[in-house]
DOBA-430137 format. One record per residue (C-alpha): x negated, y, z negated; residue in three letters. Coordinates in steps of 0.001 Angstrom, whole numbers, plus 524288, in hexadecimal, padded with zeros to 5 digits. Example, Ala and Ser with C-alpha at 12.3 -4.5 7.8 and 13.67 -1.06 7.14 Angstrom:
2
+-------+-------+-------+------+
:     x :     y :     z : rest :
+-------+-------+-------+------+
: 7CFF4 : 7EE6C : 7E188 :  ALA :
: 7CA9A : 7FBDC : 7E41C :  SER :
+-------+-------+-------+------+
This chain:
90
+-------+-------+-------+------+
:     x :     y :     z : rest :
+-------+-------+-------+------+
: 600B6 : 5EEC2 : 3EADB :  UNK :
: 6030D : 5E161 : 3E599 :  UNK :
: 5F9FB : 5D944 : 3DCD8 :  UNK :
: 5EF8E : 5D22B : 3E4CB :  UNK :
: 5F154 : 5C417 : 3E787 :  UNK :
: 5E65F : 5BBE8 : 3E1EF :  UNK :
: 5E027 : 5B0B8 : 3E959 :  UNK :
: 5D5E3 : 5A84D : 3E310 :  UNK :
: 5CDDA : 59F5A : 3EB18 :  UNK :
: 5C771 : 5948B : 3E306 :  UNK :
: 5BBFC : 58DFF : 3E9B7 :  UNK :
: 5AD7B : 58B88 : 3E93B :  UNK :
: 5A17B : 58FBA : 3F10A :  UNK :
: 59E46 : 5868C : 3FC9C :  UNK :
: 5AC3A : 5818E : 3FDDD :  UNK :
: 5B02F : 582AC : 40C45 :  UNK :
: 5BEA8 : 581A7 : 4090A :  UNK :
: 5BD45 : 58CF6 : 3FFBF :  UNK :
: 5B6AF : 59510 : 40A21 :  UNK :
: 5C18D : 59222 : 41388 :  UNK :
: 5CBE2 : 59562 : 4091D :  UNK :
: 5C579 : 5A21C : 406C7 :  UNK :
: 5C651 : 5A5B9 : 4150B :  UNK :
: 5D49D : 5A1E8 : 41612 :  UNK :
: 5D7FB : 5A929 : 40903 :  UNK :
: 5D0D6 : 5B578 : 40DC1 :  UNK :
: 5D808 : 5B532 : 41AF3 :  UNK :
: 5E4F6 : 5B383 : 41477 :  UNK :
: 5E270 : 5BEA0 : 40B2C :  UNK :
: 5DE91 : 5C763 : 416B8 :  UNK :
: 5EAD3 : 5C37E : 41E03 :  UNK :
: 5F356 : 5C5E9 : 41229 :  UNK :
: 5EE1C : 5D2FF : 40E96 :  UNK :
: 5EF0C : 5D754 : 41D25 :  UNK :
: 5FCE0 : 5D2E1 : 41E12 :  UNK :
: 60130 : 5D805 : 410A4 :  UNK :
: 5FAD3 : 5E501 : 40DEA :  UNK :
: 5FB40 : 5E932 : 3FFEB :  UNK :
: 5F912 : 5DB75 : 3FB1C :  UNK :
: 5EC0C : 5D70C : 3F6B3 :  UNK :
: 5E534 : 5CA1C : 3F3CF :  UNK :
: 5DA0D : 5C7BE : 3EAB1 :  UNK :
: 5D165 : 5BBF5 : 3EDA3 :  UNK :
: 5C90D : 5B5D3 : 3E368 :  UNK :
: 5BFBD : 5AABB : 3E679 :  UNK :
: 5BCC4 : 5A170 : 3DAD2 :  UNK :
: 5B177 : 597D7 : 3DAD2 :  UNK :
: 5B688 : 58B4C : 3D4A0 :  UNK :
: 5A8C8 : 58749 : 3D0EC :  UNK :
: 5A862 : 5929B : 3C71F :  UNK :
: 5B585 : 58F3F : 3C03E :  UNK :
: 5B716 : 581FD : 3B993 :  UNK :
: 5C569 : 5836E : 3B763 :  UNK :
: 5C7DC : 58621 : 3C5F4 :  UNK :
: 5BEC9 : 57AC0 : 3C96D :  UNK :
: 5C6C9 : 57184 : 3C12D :  UNK :
: 5D387 : 576A6 : 3C6C4 :  UNK :
: 5D047 : 578AB : 3D57E :  UNK :
: 5C38D : 570F1 : 3D773 :  UNK :
: 5C8E7 : 567FF : 3E188 :  UNK :
: 5D181 : 571DF : 3E85E :  UNK :
: 5C8E7 : 57D1B : 3EC2F :  UNK :
: 5CAC7 : 58613 : 3F2F1 :  UNK :
: 5D682 : 589E2 : 3EAE6 :  UNK :
: 5DE30 : 59673 : 3ED23 :  UNK :
: 5E5EE : 59CF3 : 3E250 :  UNK :
: 5EF82 : 5A7A8 : 3E517 :  UNK :
: 5F209 : 5AFEC : 3D95B :  UNK :
: 5EC7F : 5A55D : 3D09A :  UNK :
: 5F493 : 59A43 : 3D646 :  UNK :
: 5EF65 : 58F84 : 3DE95 :  UNK :
: 5F353 : 59192 : 3ECB4 :  UNK :
: 5EA62 : 5881D : 3F420 :  UNK :
: 5DEDF : 57EFF : 3F3A7 :  UNK :
: 5D582 : 57894 : 3FD2F :  UNK :
: 5DA44 : 58060 : 40857 :  UNK :
: 5E12A : 58DE3 : 409E6 :  UNK :
: 5EC22 : 58E9F : 413A8 :  UNK :
: 5EC4E : 59CCF : 41849 :  UNK :
: 5FAD0 : 59D7D : 41B72 :  UNK :
: 5FEF5 : 597F0 : 40E25 :  UNK :
: 5F58D : 5A166 : 406BF :  UNK :
: 5FA6E : 5ACF0 : 40ED5 :  UNK :
: 60897 : 5A901 : 40C08 :  UNK :
: 60546 : 5A896 : 3FCF5 :  UNK :
: 5FF41 : 5B5E9 : 3FDBE :  UNK :
: 60AF9 : 5BB8E : 40524 :  UNK :
: 61461 : 5B5C5 : 3FB07 :  UNK :
: 60D24 : 5BD74 : 3F083 :  UNK :
: 60D62 : 5CA4C : 3F74C :  UNK :
+-------+-------+-------+------+
């Protein structure tokens, strides 16, 4: 089994865009794992209000999605684009 792909969702409580992004990310993860058995994805949610460095870096861009530590998207998550990224890493 390969190393899990790490997705980080940076957002904050009460952010409707963040809630929508979480739904899209979870659906993409489910679709990916179903289509690519043996691959796994770890999702970490980070509250930007609890990290000053992240707030300075991404404060105007949340929600932000990182894939394996690299910025993939901000403001909105396009499911086909995220799925293609995960597939390219498997």
